[in-house]
N, C-alpha and C positions, 0 to 999 in steps of 0.2 A: 623483303630483304632490306634492312635499313643501314647498310654500310655507308659510311661517309666517303666522299671522293678520295680523301687521303688513305682511308683503309682499303679502298678498291685498288688504288695505285700500288699500295704495299703488297697486296695479294698478287697483282700482275708482275711485280718486281721479282717474285719467287721463280717465275718462268721465263720472263722476257727481259733482256738486257737493254738498257737505254730507252730511247723513244719516249721520253717523258711527256713531250707535247701531245703525242697521240694518246698516251695513257690518260692524261688529264682530260682530253676531249671526251673519251668514252666514259670515263668515271663521272663526269658532270652529266652526260646524257643519261646515264643510269640513275644517278641520284635524282634527276629531274622527274624520272618516272615515279620514284617513291614519293616525291613532293606532290606530284599530280594526283596520286592515289589518295592523298589526304584532303583534297579539295572537295567542295560541294559538287554534286553530279552535274549541275548546270555549267559550272566553270570548267569542270574536267572535260566535258565534251568539246570545249573550245580550244583546248591545248593539245597540240600534236607534237610528236618527237622532232627534234632538230637532227635530221639525217646528216651523216658524216661521209666525206669522201677523203680517202687516204692516197697520197702520192708518194711513191718510193720504189726502189728496185726490188726485185724478187729476193726472198730470203732474209728480209730485215725485220719481220715480225708482224706484218699486216694481218694475215689470217689468224695467227696465233693470238693476237690481242683480242680479236672478236670471239674466237672459240673459247678462250679462257674466261672471258667476260660472261659468256652465256653459262658456262659451267659454274661459275662463281655464284650466280643468282638463280641457278636451276631454271633457266629460261629456255623455251623451245628455240632451237637454232638450226638453220640450214645454210650451207655454203653452195652457191651456184656460180657457174662461169658464164659471163655474158655472151661468150662466143658460141655457146651451145644453143642459144635462142636465135630464131630467125623471124623475119617479118611474116605475118600471116599469109599463107599461100605458098611459102617456100618450104623446103624440107628442113625439119629441125624441131626443137621442142617449143611448145606453146609457152609464152611468158607466164601464164597463170599457173603453170605447173610448179613454180617456185613457192607459191602460196599453199598449194595442195601438199607439197613436200613438208612445209612447215607444220601444217595441221597433222600430218602423219607422225612427225617427230613429237608433236605435243601429245597425240594419242598414246604413243609408246611410253612417254614420260609419266602420264597420269595413270596408265594401266599398271606400270611397274610399281608406282606408289601404292595403288589400291591392292595389288597382289600381296604386298608386304603386310597390309592390315588384316588380310584373311589367311595369312600363311599358316597359322596354327591349326585353323579349322580345315584347311585344304590338306595339310599333312596327315590329319587323322583319316581322311577319306583315302588318300594315297596309300598309307600304311595298310589299311584294310584291304584295298585292291591287290596290293603286292603279296600280302600274307595269303589271301585266297588263291592267287595264282601259284604260289609256291606250294601250298597245301595240295592243290589239285595235281601238281606235278609229282609230289611225293606219294600221293595216294595211288597214282597210276603205276608206280613201281611195284605195287603189291605189298605183301607183308601182313602180319597179324596184329599190328598195333591198332588199338581202338581209335576211332575217328577223333574223339575229343582230346585224347592224349597226344595223337599225332599233330593235331592243330596247335596244341599248347607248345610242343617241342619246336615246331616250325616258327611259331611266334617268338619264343625265347631266343632262338638262333638269329632271327631277323633283327630283333632289338639289340642283340650283342654284336651286330655288324659282321656276323660270320657268313652271311649269304650274299655279300655285295657283288661277288663275281659270278654268281649262279646265273645261267641263261634261262629266261622265262619267256613265255609267249603271252603278249597282252594285246588288247584292242585299243588303238589310238585313233583320234580324229585325223582325217587326211588334211594336209595343209592346203590353203587356197592355191589354185593354179592361175598363173598370170598368162593372159593372152596378149602377145605383142602385136600391135597394129602397124608393124613395119616402120617406115621412115617418119611417120607422123609423131613419133615419140610418145605414143599413148599406150598405156597398159590397162587392160580391163580385167578385173577380178571376177573369174567365172563363178566362184563360190558365192559372191554377192549377188550375181545375176540370177542364179538358180536356187539360192538359199530359201526363198519363199515358196518355191515349188516342190523341191525335194529336201528331205531331211539330210543333215550333214553325214557324209559317208565315213565309215570306219574301216581301218585296215588292221590285219593281224601282223605283228612284228615280233621277231625274236631279239631280245636285248638283255644285257646284263642288268641286274637289279638296280645298280647305281645309275645306269643310263635311263632305265625306265622311270625311275623316281623323278628325274629332272623333267622328262616329258609330261608325266602325269601331274606334276605339281602345277605346271602352267595351265593344263586342261582343267583341273579341279578348281584352281583359283579363279579362272575365267567364269566358271559356272556360278561362283559366289559374288561376282562383281555385277553391278547394275550398269550395263553397257550404255544406256541412254544418259545416265549421269556422267559417265566417263566422257562421252562425246561432247556433252554440254560444257563440262569443265575444260576439256582440251581446246575447244573452240574459243572459250573465254580467254584462256592463257595465251593462245596463239595471237589473238587480237590485241590483248593488253600488254603482254610481256615478250612477244616473239621478236627475234632478231634475224634478219635476212642479210647475209653477207654476199654481195655481188662482186666477184673477182673479175679481173681483166676487163674492166669497163672501158679502159683506153682503147681496146681492140674494136669497139663499135663506134668510136669517135670518128667523125668525118674530117679528113684533112683537105687535100685537094680533091676536086671532083673527078674521081676515076670510076671505072665500071661498077665496082662493088659498093660504092659509097651510098647508092640509093638504098640498097638492102640494109646497110649499117644504120642509116638514119631511120629506116623503117622499124628496126629493132628498138631504137631509142624511143620512138613514138609509141611503140607497143608497151614498153616498160613504164612509160610516163604515168598512165592512169593507175597502175599498181602502186607506184610510189606516191602519187598524189592522194590516193584514197578512193577505193572502189569496193564493190561487193563481188566476191568470187564464190561460185558454187562448188562445193566438195561433196563427197558421198556421205559426209557426216553432218552436213548442214551448210548454211551460208556464213561466210566470214568477211568482215570489213577489214580493209588494210590500212585504214586511217591512222591507227595507233601503233602499227608495227615499226620498229626501228630498223632503218635500212643503213647499212654501212657498205659503201662502194670502195673499191681499191683498184689501182693500176700503176704500172711503171711510168706511163706517159713519157716514154723515150722519144717517140716519133711525133705523137699528137700531144696536145695540151688539154687541160680541163676545159679551157675556153672553146675547144673544138666540139664539145658536146652541144646539143641543141639548147638554146637559152632556157626553155621551160624545164628541162631536166636539171640543168645547173642550179636553177632556182630552188629545186627540191632538195638540194644538198648544200644547205647554207654554211655548214662547218667544214672547213678544209684544213687538213694537216699534212705537213711534209715529214716523211720519215728519213732519217739520216743514213748515209752509207756507213757500214761498220768499219771501224778502225782496228788496228792491232790490239789496242787495249780492250775494245769491245769483244774481240775474238777470244782474248785471254779469259775474260769473265764468262763468256758463253761456254767455254771448255769446262769451267769448274764451279761456277756459282749457282746456276738454277737447280731446282730440286731434281730435274731430269737431265742434269749436266751430261754432256757428250762423253767426257772421260769416265764418268760413273757408269754410263751405259756399256761402254766397251769393257770396263773392268768386270762388270757383272756377267756379261756375255761369255768372256773368256774364263771366268771363275768356274763355269759349268764343266770346262775341260781341264780343271786344276791348274790354270795359269793365273798366278797372282801378279797382276800388272800394276806397276807404279811408275809415275812420271816425276822427274825432277823439274825444278822451276825453269831451268834453262831450256829443257825440251819443250815445255808448254809455250814459252816465249817464241821459240823457233817455229813451232807449228802455227802460232798466231801470225807470225811474220810472213810465213809462206802463204797462208790463206789470204792475207791482205795483198801480197804481191801478185798472186794468181788472179785475184779479182780485178786488179788494176790492169794487168797485161792481157787478160782474155775476158770472156763474158763475166759480168758481175752477178754472181748468184747468191750473194749474201752469206748467211751463216751455213747454208748448205755446202759451201766450199769446205768447211771443216770436216764434214763426213767424207768428202772426196780425198782430202789430205790424209785423214786417219785410216781410211781403207788401204791406201797405198802404203802408209807407214807400217801397218800391222798385218799386211798381206802374208808374209812368210810365217809370222807367229801363228796367225789363224789357221794357215794351211797345215802346219806341222803339229798343231795341238791335237792330241788323240785321247786325252782324258785318262791315260794309264798312270802317268807319273806326275806328282805335284811339282811345279816349277815356278820359281820366283823370277820375274822378268822386270828389270829396271830400264825404263826408256830415258836415255840421257840426251843432251844436246848433240853430242858426237854421233849417237846412233841416228838421230834425225838427219844430220848432215850427211852421214854415210848413205842413207837410203835415197835422199834426194840429190846428192852430189852438189857440186859447186853451182851448177846452173839448173834451177828447178824447172825451167821451161822445157828442158829436154824430155820431161815426163809428160806424156799425153794424159793429163788427169781427166780430160773430157770423157774418156771411156767409162768413167764411173757415174757420169751424170745421165739420168734417164730423161 
């Protein structure tokens, strides 16, 4: 992926309002990966990513920047919460699981790509299996139609999509069963453990033709894929292109020495070797974490970045502050991104024949209410807009039944009527999960 930093920022602007400093930092980090890939192997080994730590309140775009970045370059991506990890010996997830999750995400990505390359061949096998199953079902009904004629009739109907809702019985491979090892946060795939001893089990299922096709397509495509090359490519991508987003890193920072600070510092010391660069064993092979890009984020309301252990701070040389959202930002969030909130609600209500429109005054009032609520109660960033919109459209959503087409214009007066003179009388927190 050879997008320039300016092009990366332009792509991020389609989904995230403001936060130009953070966008620039991630765009440069991404471009540096491309630059590194063009160097000689000897020099490439010496250059590691410059990890980023983002500081800012919830709902201002920290996670979204990282997620969109990974989508943009089709890089393996996982988001983990630092609070889910605990020091070795305590109950909680092992820190190495974040790397294993990244490899799993990479395996899924490479598999999906490979499935597309064998799609045509797999479809031939699937069509054959489905036509055979339909033919057997028709034959069982009796009748005097010769076998070859009957099969031809079934085949023609199948390819004309006239049998999509027919129920058929097919054999499919059983999905792997996960064994949860309780509080240790470890799951063992029983299929992998017993795969070399017993052949994969099949089960008979009754499904519509359309449903059966989807299941069988995956099964037949997987037969045509070389799993060893998938594993090798997935490990390579996770190592060289992987992005791990560690959220709520401020929650494991040690402030004053209280009872749980020992455990928090322990988590930091366990995370440190992963970020520094180590080798982690996975069921697909070993992976080095030296070249994975780590992006950490936290609100840092109570603690400061400086409260993290110095070694961990040193592994996040790039620090960016994200700004609180203003009324103007909220106004842009409502209308400008490709997945703008107003558009989301319009499309949702369109299903029930409600044609929703907002005038400019209404949008300004909604943005003003969102800003005011964030200032007077908990600052939850852009998520506040969903809170306000749910309250605003509650009656409309409740009464919509899809029977009659209705045009609804949301005006500034309508917004004021819903929220009254004093918006704080509404307990908007009931909408926050």
